[in-house]
C-alpha positions as CSV (number, residue, x, y, z in Angstrom):
1,Q,-67.1,-2.7,-22.5
2,V,-64.1,-0.6,-23.5
3,Q,-62.6,-1.2,-26.9
4,L,-59.5,0.0,-28.5
5,V,-59.5,-0.1,-32.3
6,E,-56.2,0.3,-34.2
7,S,-55.5,1.1,-37.8
8,G,-52.7,2.2,-40.0
9,G,-50.4,-0.8,-40.0
10,G,-49.1,-2.5,-43.1
11,L,-46.1,-3.2,-45.3
12,V,-43.6,-0.4,-45.9
13,Q,-40.1,-0.2,-47.4
14,P,-37.1,0.7,-45.2
15,G,-37.0,4.4,-44.8
16,G,-40.7,4.8,-45.3
17,S,-43.4,6.1,-42.9
18,L,-46.6,5.0,-41.3
19,R,-49.1,6.6,-39.0
20,L,-50.9,4.3,-36.6
21,S,-54.2,5.3,-35.0
22,C,-56.1,4.1,-32.0
23,V,-59.6,5.0,-30.9
24,A,-61.0,4.2,-27.5
25,S,-64.7,3.8,-27.1
26,G,-67.2,2.5,-24.6
27,R,-68.4,3.7,-21.2
28,I,-65.3,5.7,-20.4
29,F,-65.2,8.1,-17.5
30,S,-61.7,9.3,-18.2
31,I,-58.5,8.3,-20.0
32,N,-55.4,8.9,-18.0
33,G,-52.9,8.1,-20.6
34,M,-52.5,6.3,-23.9
35,G,-49.5,4.7,-25.6
36,W,-48.0,2.2,-28.0
37,Y,-46.1,-1.0,-27.4
38,R,-44.7,-3.5,-29.8
39,Q,-43.9,-7.2,-29.7
40,T,-42.0,-9.7,-31.9
41,P,-41.8,-13.5,-31.6
42,G,-39.4,-14.5,-28.8
43,K,-39.4,-11.0,-27.2
44,Q,-41.3,-9.3,-24.5
45,R,-43.7,-6.6,-25.3
46,E,-41.9,-3.3,-25.1
47,L,-42.8,0.3,-24.8
48,V,-42.6,2.5,-28.0
49,A,-44.1,5.7,-26.7
50,Y,-46.6,6.9,-24.0
51,I,-48.4,10.1,-23.4
52,S,-50.1,11.0,-20.2
53,S,-53.0,13.4,-19.7
54,D,-50.7,16.1,-18.3
55,G,-48.9,16.0,-21.7
56,S,-45.8,14.2,-20.5
57,I,-44.3,11.9,-23.0
58,M,-42.0,8.9,-22.8
59,Y,-40.2,7.4,-25.8
60,A,-38.1,4.3,-26.0
61,E,-34.5,5.2,-26.7
62,Y,-34.3,3.2,-29.9
63,V,-37.1,5.1,-31.6
64,K,-36.8,8.6,-30.0
65,D,-35.7,10.4,-33.1
66,R,-38.1,8.6,-35.5
67,V,-41.5,8.5,-33.9
68,T,-44.0,11.1,-32.6
69,I,-46.9,10.3,-30.3
70,S,-49.9,12.6,-30.1
71,R,-53.3,12.8,-28.5
72,P,-55.1,15.9,-29.7
73,N,-57.0,17.6,-27.0
74,A,-56.3,14.7,-24.7
75,K,-59.3,12.9,-26.0
76,N,-59.9,9.3,-27.1
77,T,-57.6,9.0,-30.0
78,V,-53.8,8.5,-30.0
79,Y,-51.5,8.5,-33.0
80,L,-48.1,7.2,-33.6
81,Q,-46.2,8.8,-36.5
82,M,-43.3,6.6,-37.5
83,N,-40.6,7.8,-39.9
84,S,-37.4,6.3,-41.2
85,L,-38.6,2.9,-40.5
86,K,-36.1,0.0,-40.3
87,P,-36.6,-3.7,-40.7
88,E,-36.0,-4.0,-37.0
89,D,-39.2,-2.1,-36.4
90,T,-41.2,-5.0,-37.8
91,A,-43.6,-6.1,-35.0
92,V,-47.1,-6.2,-33.9
93,Y,-47.9,-2.8,-32.5
94,Y,-50.4,-2.6,-29.6
95,C,-52.4,0.4,-28.4
96,N,-52.7,0.7,-24.6
97,A,-54.9,3.0,-22.6
98,D,-55.2,3.7,-18.8
99,I,-58.9,4.1,-18.5
100,T,-61.3,4.8,-15.6
101,T,-64.9,3.5,-16.1
102,D,-68.0,4.1,-14.1
103,Q,-70.0,0.9,-14.0
104,L,-73.2,1.2,-11.9
105,G,-71.3,3.3,-9.4
106,R,-68.2,1.1,-9.4
107,I,-65.2,3.2,-10.3
108,E,-62.6,1.0,-12.0
109,R,-59.2,2.0,-13.4
110,E,-57.3,-0.4,-15.5
111,A,-55.2,-0.8,-18.6
112,Y,-56.8,-1.9,-21.8
113,W,-55.2,-3.3,-24.9
114,G,-56.0,-3.2,-28.6
115,Q,-55.9,-6.3,-30.7
116,G,-52.6,-5.2,-32.3
117,T,-51.7,-4.2,-35.8
118,Q,-48.9,-5.7,-37.9
119,V,-46.2,-3.4,-39.1
120,T,-43.7,-5.0,-41.6
121,V,-40.7,-3.1,-42.9
122,S,-39.1,-4.9,-45.8
123,S,-37.7,-4.2,-49.2
């Protein structure tokens, strides 16, 4: 079974920084892309940033100048560096990965989600 394990969340003051990490493990044939989403109560889960295997990156407009997504060597770890954090950034942040697995000859491609990590921006 594929697992995504996140770390790096916590409490930070406005204007502060955090770096979130997500590591994918399991019987992975390939990872086509990885990204970060966030969700607050009463809102739908929304994209923060996504990076594809070809290096193309998509940022949400509301964070485009304050976050950087990276996936060194296009391997199994993705980072989200967040700077100049605002109270509005408070949310549960979820790691997502588009993963192809090979299970006894069955090639499956689907999205996997991490358990989420809480980010709280408050003075």
